[in-house]
N, CA and C of each residue as an Amber inpcrd file, in Angstrom:
protein
   264
  22.5490000  29.8050000  -5.1940000  21.8080000  28.8240000  -5.9430000
  21.8020000  27.4970000  -5.1670000  20.6280000  26.8800000  -5.0960000
  20.4800000  25.6330000  -4.3510000  20.8140000  24.4460000  -5.2540000
  21.6190000  23.5540000  -4.7460000  21.9870000  22.3750000  -5.5250000
  21.2560000  21.1670000  -4.9770000  20.8100000  20.3020000  -5.8680000
  20.1000000  19.0910000  -5.4760000  20.9410000  17.8820000  -5.8470000
  20.8600000  16.8650000  -5.0190000  21.5590000  15.6270000  -5.3510000
  20.8230000  14.9290000  -6.4840000  21.4920000  14.0160000  -7.1530000
  20.8520000  13.2940000  -8.2540000  19.6830000  12.4730000  -7.7520000
  19.7500000  11.9980000  -6.4930000  18.6300000  11.2320000  -5.9290000
  17.3850000  12.1100000  -5.7750000  17.5920000  13.3390000  -5.3180000
  16.4540000  14.2500000  -5.1730000  15.8340000  14.5600000  -6.5250000
  16.6730000  14.8010000  -7.5230000  16.1590000  15.1010000  -8.8540000
  15.4530000  13.9020000  -9.4580000  16.0190000  12.7120000  -9.2740000
  15.3950000  11.4990000  -9.8010000  14.0460000  11.2600000  -9.1240000
  13.9720000  11.4860000  -7.8220000  12.7130000  11.2960000  -7.0900000
  11.6410000  12.2450000  -7.6040000  12.0360000  13.4310000  -7.9970000
  11.0620000  14.3790000  -8.5310000  10.5380000  13.9270000  -9.8850000
  11.4110000  13.3540000 -10.6960000  11.0020000  12.9030000 -12.0280000
  10.2710000  11.5760000 -11.9930000  10.6180000  10.7240000 -11.0500000
  10.0480000   9.3800000 -10.9640000   9.5970000   9.1000000  -9.5300000
   8.4740000   9.6810000  -9.1150000   8.0210000   9.4250000  -7.7420000
   7.6680000   7.9520000  -7.5360000   7.8160000   7.5110000  -6.3120000
   7.4700000   6.1230000  -5.9930000   5.9810000   5.9070000  -6.2440000
   5.6320000   4.7390000  -6.7520000   4.2010000   4.4690000  -6.9560000
   3.4490000   4.5870000  -5.6320000   2.2420000   5.0500000  -5.7300000
   1.4090000   5.1870000  -4.5350000   0.1530000   4.3420000  -4.7140000
  -0.3630000   3.9000000  -3.5990000  -1.5240000   3.0180000  -3.6020000
  -2.5380000   3.5100000  -2.5860000  -3.7990000   3.3270000  -2.8840000
  -4.8590000   3.6090000  -1.9250000  -5.2830000   2.2750000  -1.3280000
  -5.2410000   2.1950000  -0.0180000  -5.6870000   1.0040000   0.7000000
  -6.9670000   1.3970000   1.4350000  -8.0120000   0.6270000   1.1960000
  -9.3220000   0.9200000   1.7740000  -9.7050000  -0.1950000   2.7410000
 -10.0650000   0.1910000   3.9430000 -10.5220000  -0.7410000   4.9630000
 -12.0220000  -0.9620000   4.7450000 -12.4070000  -2.1430000   4.3230000
 -13.8130000  -2.4110000   4.0270000 -14.6390000  -2.6690000   5.2870000
 -13.9870000  -2.8060000   6.4320000 -14.7180000  -2.9960000   7.6890000
 -15.1120000  -1.6640000   8.3300000 -14.4250000  -0.6080000   7.9470000
 -14.7080000   0.7310000   8.4740000 -14.9960000   1.6260000   7.2770000
 -16.2200000   2.0340000   7.1370000 -16.7540000   2.6460000   5.9210000
 -15.8830000   3.7300000   5.3020000 -15.4440000   4.6820000   6.0540000
 -14.7530000   5.8130000   5.4450000 -13.2600000   5.8280000   5.7390000
 -12.6430000   4.6830000   5.9310000 -11.2150000   4.6640000   6.2380000
 -10.4260000   4.1980000   5.0300000  -9.5790000   5.0850000   4.5290000
  -8.6560000   4.7310000   3.4630000  -7.4150000   5.6030000   3.6040000
  -6.3010000   5.0970000   3.1170000  -5.0480000   5.8450000   3.1790000
  -4.3030000   5.6900000   1.8640000  -3.5060000   6.6760000   1.5320000
  -2.6040000   6.5940000   0.3950000  -1.2230000   6.2720000   0.9380000
  -0.6220000   5.2060000   0.4110000   0.6490000   4.7140000   0.9470000
   1.5760000   4.2780000  -0.1800000   2.8380000   4.0590000   0.1610000
   3.7860000   3.4480000  -0.7580000   3.7290000   1.9260000  -0.5480000
   4.3940000   1.1910000  -1.4060000   4.4230000  -0.2740000  -1.2620000
   4.9330000  -0.6660000   0.1230000   5.9590000   0.0240000   0.5870000
   6.5620000  -0.3160000   1.8720000   5.5940000  -0.1310000   3.0340000
   4.5820000   0.7040000   2.8680000   3.6470000   0.9990000   3.9540000
   2.3890000   0.1340000   3.9270000   2.1850000  -0.6400000   2.8660000
   0.9530000  -1.4360000   2.7570000   0.8280000  -2.4400000   3.8960000
   1.8360000  -3.2650000   4.0890000   1.7320000  -4.3060000   5.1180000
   1.6460000  -3.6940000   6.5190000   2.3680000  -2.6150000   6.7600000
   2.3100000  -1.9470000   8.0600000   0.9100000  -1.4070000   8.3270000
   0.3050000  -0.7950000   7.3160000  -1.0400000  -0.2340000   7.4620000
  -2.0620000  -1.3270000   7.7300000  -2.0410000  -2.3640000   6.9110000
  -3.0170000  -3.4510000   7.0670000  -2.7940000  -4.1770000   8.3940000
  -1.5530000  -4.4080000   8.7610000  -1.2650000  -5.0540000  10.0510000
  -1.7830000  -4.2140000  11.2080000  -1.6440000  -2.9040000  11.1090000
  -2.1690000  -2.0080000  12.1500000  -3.6790000  -2.1050000  12.2670000
  -4.3480000  -2.1390000  11.1290000  -5.8050000  -2.2660000  11.1470000
  -6.2280000  -3.6060000  11.7530000  -5.5020000  -4.6710000  11.4090000
  -5.8160000  -5.9840000  11.9800000  -5.5970000  -5.9880000  13.4940000
  -4.5360000  -5.3340000  13.9450000  -4.2340000  -5.2700000  15.3730000
  -5.3570000  -4.5630000  16.1330000  -5.9700000  -3.5740000  15.4920000
  -7.0700000  -2.8580000  16.1430000  -8.2620000  -3.7660000  16.4480000
  -8.4170000  -4.8160000  15.6540000  -9.5220000  -5.7450000  15.9120000
  -9.0320000  -7.0290000  16.5920000  -7.7990000  -6.9750000  17.1050000
  -7.2670000  -8.0660000  17.9070000  -6.7970000  -9.2760000  17.1400000
  -6.3110000  -9.0830000  15.9250000  -5.8260000 -10.2150000  15.1450000
  -4.5590000  -9.8330000  14.3870000  -3.9400000 -10.8140000  13.7830000
  -2.7400000 -10.6130000  12.9600000  -2.7740000 -11.6360000  11.8400000
  -2.0840000 -11.3460000  10.7530000  -2.0550000 -12.2860000   9.6410000
  -0.8150000 -12.0720000   8.7880000  -0.1670000 -13.1750000   8.3800000
   0.9590000 -13.0600000   7.4520000   0.4960000 -12.6080000   6.0630000
  -0.8110000 -12.6190000   5.8320000  -1.3310000 -12.1850000   4.5390000
  -1.0690000 -10.7070000   4.2860000  -0.8840000  -9.9130000   5.3340000
  -0.5890000  -8.4890000   5.1510000   0.7190000  -8.3230000   4.3810000
   1.7260000  -9.0920000   4.7340000   3.0080000  -9.0370000   4.0170000
   2.8780000  -9.6300000   2.6190000   2.1290000 -10.7080000   2.4840000
   1.9120000 -11.3060000   1.1610000   1.1920000 -10.3330000   0.2350000
   0.2780000  -9.5600000   0.7850000  -0.4250000  -8.5470000  -0.0050000
   0.5660000  -7.5350000  -0.5560000   1.4420000  -7.0430000   0.2860000
   2.4530000  -6.0800000  -0.1280000   3.3620000  -6.6590000  -1.2150000
   3.7590000  -7.9070000  -1.0530000   4.6170000  -8.5650000  -2.0460000
   3.8960000  -8.7390000  -3.3760000   2.6190000  -9.0710000  -3.3410000
   1.8430000  -9.2340000  -4.5690000   1.6970000  -7.9030000  -5.3060000
   1.4900000  -6.8280000  -4.5470000   1.4120000  -5.4990000  -5.1680000
   2.7470000  -5.1630000  -5.8270000   3.8440000  -5.3980000  -5.1190000
   5.1730000  -5.1110000  -5.6550000   5.4470000  -5.8990000  -6.9360000
   4.9380000  -7.1330000  -6.9940000   5.1410000  -7.9880000  -8.1700000
   4.1620000  -7.6580000  -9.2980000   3.1690000  -6.8350000  -8.9990000
   2.1690000  -6.5040000 -10.0110000   1.1990000  -7.6310000 -10.2970000
   1.0630000  -8.5600000  -9.3620000   0.1590000  -9.7040000  -9.5190000
  -1.2130000  -9.3210000  -8.9640000  -2.0050000  -8.6190000  -9.7750000
  -3.2630000  -8.0510000  -9.3050000  -4.3300000  -9.0980000  -9.0340000
  -4.2630000 -10.2560000  -9.6750000  -5.2080000 -11.3250000  -9.3290000
  -4.9490000 -11.8050000  -7.9120000  -3.6770000 -11.9720000  -7.5790000
  -3.3140000 -12.3950000  -6.2220000  -3.6510000 -11.2930000  -5.2160000
  -3.4080000 -10.0350000  -5.5980000  -3.7530000  -8.9170000  -4.7190000
  -5.2360000  -8.9690000  -4.3790000  -6.0900000  -9.1730000  -5.3900000
  -7.5330000  -9.2080000  -5.1430000  -7.9310000 -10.3650000  -4.2330000
  -7.3250000 -11.5430000  -4.4350000  -7.6500000 -12.7010000  -3.5870000
  -7.2530000 -12.4510000  -2.1340000  -6.0480000 -11.9410000  -1.9290000
  -5.5750000 -11.6860000  -0.5640000  -6.3780000 -10.5570000   0.0690000
  -6.6150000  -9.5030000  -0.6880000  -7.3690000  -8.3580000  -0.1660000
  -8.7640000  -8.7840000   0.2810000  -9.3770000  -9.6970000  -0.4670000
 -10.7080000 -10.1960000  -0.0950000 -10.6450000 -10.8730000   1.2750000
  -9.6110000 -11.6520000   1.5210000  -9.4560000 -12.3290000   2.8160000
  -9.2330000 -11.3360000   3.9560000  -8.5800000 -10.2250000   3.6500000
  -8.2560000  -9.2250000   4.6730000  -9.3060000  -8.1210000   4.7900000
 -10.3320000  -8.1770000   3.9570000 -11.3900000  -7.1420000   3.9380000
 -10.8320000  -5.7540000   3.6520000  -9.9390000  -5.6930000   2.6590000
  -9.3990000  -4.4160000   2.1920000  -9.4680000  -4.3810000   0.6690000
  -9.3010000  -3.1980000   0.1200000  -9.1250000  -3.0180000  -1.3200000
  -7.8320000  -2.2610000  -1.5190000  -7.1410000  -2.5440000  -2.6280000
  -5.8960000  -1.8420000  -2.9610000  -5.9830000  -1.4040000  -4.4180000
  -5.6150000  -0.1510000  -4.6590000  -5.6040000   0.3710000  -6.0280000
  -4.3960000   1.2840000  -6.2000000  -3.7950000   1.2260000  -7.3730000
  -2.6950000   2.1390000  -7.6780000  -3.3040000   3.5010000  -7.9780000
  -2.6620000   4.5500000  -7.4850000  -3.1600000   5.9010000  -7.7520000
  -2.0740000   6.7140000  -8.4570000  -2.5030000   7.6990000  -9.2130000
  -1.5660000   8.5580000  -9.9250000  -0.9060000   9.5240000  -8.9510000
   0.3890000   9.7190000  -9.1170000   1.1420000  10.6370000  -8.2840000
   1.6080000  11.7860000  -9.1700000   1.4220000  12.9810000  -8.6870000
   1.8690000  14.1670000  -9.4640000   3.0490000  14.8210000  -8.8330000
C-alpha cells in the first residue's frame, strides 16, 4: 500500500490557484501559471521585446492580494490579461 504525506494529500484537496496570463501583443500566446510564475512569465515576454519592468512583480503581488482593480491597471500597462482559472 502506498502512503502519502499530509502535504501531498492537502495539495490534492486544495490545489494552488491557477491563472491564465494572456500576451496581448502576440495573438495566440497564453499560459496557465501559478502566482509564483506570473512575474517570471511576464518578465520573459518583456525580455523578448528588449525591455524590463518592475511592474511584472507588482502584477504578481496584486494578484496574490486579490486586488483585481490594480491587476487590471498594471496588466493594461504591460499589454497582458490575467484571469483566475478553475483547477480540477
